N, C-alpha and C positions, 0 to 999 in steps of 0.2 A: 217450572211447573207446567205440565202439559194440559191437554184438554180433559175435562171431567168425563167420567165414565157414563154418567146419566143412567145408571142401573140397567145397561143393555149389554148383551154380548158384543164383541168387537165388530163382527160383520154387520149385525143389525144397527149398531150405532153409526158405523161409517155410511151405510146405505141411507139411514135417516138424515144424517147431516148433509150428504150430497143432495138428497131430495129437497131439503129445506133451503140450501143455497141456491139450487136451481129455481125453486119457486120464488125466492126473494128477488133474484135478478130478473125473472120474467115479469112478476107482478109489481115489483119495486116496493111492496109493502105486505107483510104477513103478520098474523097474530099467532103467538106461541107462548110457551112457558118461559120464565126468566132464565133458568139454567140452559135451556136449549138455545135461546136467543144469544146468550153470551158465547156459546160454542160456535154458533153459526156466524156471529159477528166477526170472529177471527178469520174464518174461512172466506167470508165475503170480502173483507179488506184485502186479503192476499190475492183473491181472484181479480179485483179491480187493479191492484198494483201490477199484476201480470199483464193485464190488458193495456195498461199505460206503457209498458215496455214494447209491446206490439210485434215482437218477432215471432218466427215460426215455433221456436222452442217454447216460448211463453204460451202460445195458442195450444200446443199439445199438452202442456202442463195444466192449462185450464180445462181442456177436454177430459183429462183424467179426474178432475174435481167436479165438473158440471155434466149432467146427464144428457142435455139436449143441445144439438149443434146450432139450432136457431138462437138459443140463449147465448151461446158462446159468440155467435156472430153479432148479436145485439151488444154484448159486453165489449167487444173489440171495436165496433163501429160507433155506437151511440154513447155508451157509458164512459169509455176511455176519453172521448173528446169532451164530455161534460166535466170530468174531474181532472183534466190535464194540468190545471193551475193549482189544484188542491194537494196538500202534502199530508194525506191520511185523513182519518175521521170521515169516512164516506157513509157511515150508517148512524142511525139514531135509535135509541131504545126508549119507548114511552110506556110507563106503567099504566095498566088499565084497571087493575083490581084483581080479585080472586075468582077462580072458576067455581061455579056453583056446586059441582059434584064432589070435588075433593079439596077445595080451597087452595089449589095451586095458584101461585102468583102468575098472572097473565100479563103479557106485554105486547106492544106493537113494535116490530122491527122494520124500519123503513130506510130507504136510501135518502140522503140529504139532498 
């Protein structure tokens, strides 16, 4: 079972997920809807696992997923050393409640 479609065309969905992963790794905490957080969670876990590998190919794969080179540098220098002893589970989803306008379930997605 792959990523959910999130009711977006493919190009829009991919751009949105790349932007959310970039924001999560830059800020280390974002607030979004629950389905988006679950999709971003998978990508963020893969990005951190790539950073723990640390070779050039992993860096180029991360650059394909993350929009900002400064964030990739932070990922490989800071976050990879932070999670070197951890075997997965780098993110946490905290339920916040429902959004006022459309009652969508809102969550906070953060790095552990």
